[in-house]
N, C-alpha and C positions, 0 to 999 in steps of 0.2 A: 243719968245716962239709960237708958230704956234696958230691960231684964230680958235679954235673948232665952235665958234658961225660961223662964214665966212665961214668954209669948209663945215656944215650943208645947210648953206642958199644958196653956190655955186651948191650945187648936188642940191637941192630939185628946183633951175630954171633949170636946166637940164632938166627935166620933166623924163626922160631915158638915162640911159649911159651903157655903158659895160666895165665893167673892163679889162683890159690886165693883166688876173692871173696868177704871177707865183709862186706863194706858198711862197713868202719871207716876209719878214717883212712890207717894203713898201706895197707890191699891197694888200697885206690881209688883211691891214689896213685897206687902200681905198674901196676895197672890204666888207669891213664888214661896214664901215657906208655907204655907198651907199645902201647897203641892209638896212640898219636900218632908213634910211631916206626915201627911196622908195619903199621900199617892192618888191616886184614880178617885178616892172619897171626895178631893175637894175640887171644887166648880170654882168656872170664873164665868161671872157674864157680863156684858157688854150693854148698858141700855142705849138705843138706837133713836135719835131723834135729829130735826131740822139744828138742835142747838150744839150736836157731837159735830164737831170740824172733822170735815173727810179724813183731812190726814190722820186726825188723831184714831179715827177706826179702822183704816188703817195698819197704824201702829199697833192698835192692839189685836189683830191676825196675829201679824208678824210675831210679837212678843207670845203670844201663844203657840205658834209653831214652833218657836225657837227650846221656849220653854215645856214642851211638850204638856203644859195646860186642858182640861175637861173644860173647854171654852163654847159659848154660845151666844146667841145674842140674841135682846128680848127688846122690841118696839115698843116704846112708850107715847102715852097721845099726853102730855102734857095740853098739847097745844089747842087738845078741845076744851078744856077746862076756863072756864072767864075767869076765872080769879088769879091764874097764871096770866093768863096773854093782859090782862089790866095792869099788870107789873108793879105792883105798891111794893113795902119792904116785907113782906110776906112771899114774893115769887119763890125763895128756895123753899120751903115750906112743900108750895105744891108742883113743884118738879119731885121734890124727892117722895111724894103722897102718889106720885102715878109712879115714879122708877118701885115703887113697893108692890103697887098694883100688879106689875109687868114681874117683878121678880119673883114675890112671893108663891103665887102657887107653884113656878117651878121649881122653887127649893124646899117645897110642899111633896112635890110627886117624887123630889128625892132625896126626902128625909134630911133636907138640910138647912142648917140654919143662917139667915143673913146674915155677913160682915162686911160692914165700911173700912175704907183707911183713914177714918181721922185719926189724926194726932193728938197729942196734949197743947197743941201750940195752938189748932183749930179755935178748943174750947172757950180763946178772949176774944174770937170773932163773930162777928153776926151771922151766925148759921143757922136759921132757923129749920132750913133742911134736916141737921142734926136730931131735931126734935120730932120731926114727923118720920125720921127712919126709928126712932128710939121707940115711940110710940105705936108703931106698925113691929116691934119685936126685933128689929135689929140689933147687932150685938157691933162693939166697938175694943176689939183686941188689940190693937195699939197704943190706947189710950191706957186701959189695963195694964198692958204693963209695962205704960209710963214713957212708951217714945216721942219723943219729938221730931220736927221734922230733921234737925241737924242728925240727931242718931240715925232717922232714918235713911240720909244721905250716905253718913258712914258707914253701916253694914253695908245697903245696896253694892258701894265699893270695892269691900270688904269682898262681898261675893261674889264680885265681878257682873251687875248687872248694868247691861247698859245703860238703865232709866236712872242711874244714881246722881247725875247732874241735870237730867234733863229740868227744861222750866217750865213752870209753870204755867196749866192752860185750863182756867174753868172756860168753863161751858159759854157759848157764842152769847144767850141773853145776859151773862154779867158787864155786855159793854155797853147794854140799852141803859139809856137812866131813869132812875125809876118814876113812872108818871106817864114814860114814854110806852106805848105798848108793843107789847112782842108780836112782830109778824115773820110771815115768808122772807119777805123780799130783803127785810130788815136783816136777819143772820144771814141769811146768803149773803149779802152786800159784807159782811164783816169776815165772814171767814174768805171770800174770794178775795177781799185786800190784806188778809192778814197772811192766807197764802202767799200773796206776790212777793209780798216783803219780806217774808219768812225765807222764798227764792233766791231775795236778793242779798239774803246775808243777817237779817235783824230778826236771831234764834228769838231773843225776850220781848216780846211788845203787846199794844193792843192798842185794836182802834178804835176806839169810843164814836157809837154812831150817836151824831144829832142829823135827824134827816137827810138832807144832802150835805151834811158838811160831816165832813170825816176828822178827830180827832186822836192823831196818834203821841202817843208815848212809847219811848226807848227809854234803855238806863242812860243819864244823865254822861256818862264816858260814852254811846254813841251818835249822841246830839247834832255835832257836826259830820259826823258821817251821815246820816240822813239829807244835812244842808249840804253836802257835797256832791249827794247824791239826787239832788231836788228833783232834776226834769222825769227819772226817773220813779220816784216813789210820786210824783202826780198824776204821771198816765196811770200809773199802777193804781191809782183810788181811784180814777174816771172811770177804769173800766170798769170795777165794784159796781160802778154806779152811784158815785159821790160825785158833785158837783164844784165842792170846794176839799182842799187837803189842810188841815193844820198842823204845826208842830208843837205839842206843850212842850214849854222850856225847860216845866219842875220835872220831867223825867217820869219815869214806870213808877207807880205805885198801887202794887196791886191792891184792890177794892177799896179806893180812893169814892168812886161813887156812893159809900155807905154817908160821905159825908152830909148828903141833905137827909139824913135818918138822924142826923146829932150824932153820927159816931164817927170816930177815928182809923182812918186807915191803920192797920196792925203794921207796928214798926219792922224795920228792912232788919234782917241778920245782920251781929254784928259780924 
């Protein structure tokens, strides 16, 4: 179980902190606790790029307003880096490097440490972005205090944070198989398709991008629901720019594109 008092005391010792705030369960929890401990000495910054879904950006703004966070946006330039666009197994490294390029000057101006919402479960997955952030001086308070994803969800629920059960929403580039270049068109198609399907009630899903084919992943218990709404699902995907829509019968597996790197996706929570 995560050490609540350790987390609060660590944040208090930082005196000033800038949380990289994506609106997900982890970074939202960290931003809320930092604000509760440090008040206006805690800042939250959202990295804005084509790989951030529009709905996630709007939710960041809503959460910041609800919680009274000192919030701002920072525009990142990973699409200008050839190494990122090439989309090899180190794509996330270059993404976090671009994040730190954008956030570090803001943090320095406010005399803040940069904190990321990494949890202990993340340490066992393929996360080169963590290495990039650490190399640039970022800190991981949730890891230091021993918080797992389950701990964060439990504490968020206790605190009444509406993000406690929010489905994971990794960046849109994670839907593009390694070796396929990241393009604005591909990111836009993924974002539009996933947004349309979420409006249809499929809160947990991934639309994997394979050129003009979209491979849809939903939890196993929702497979029949997709089939039942087949015509509407196909139309939504085609409106997003795809020619073909397929349903993955294995269901949703976060991180399954890592298999090409010889890595297994993380096991689902028990």
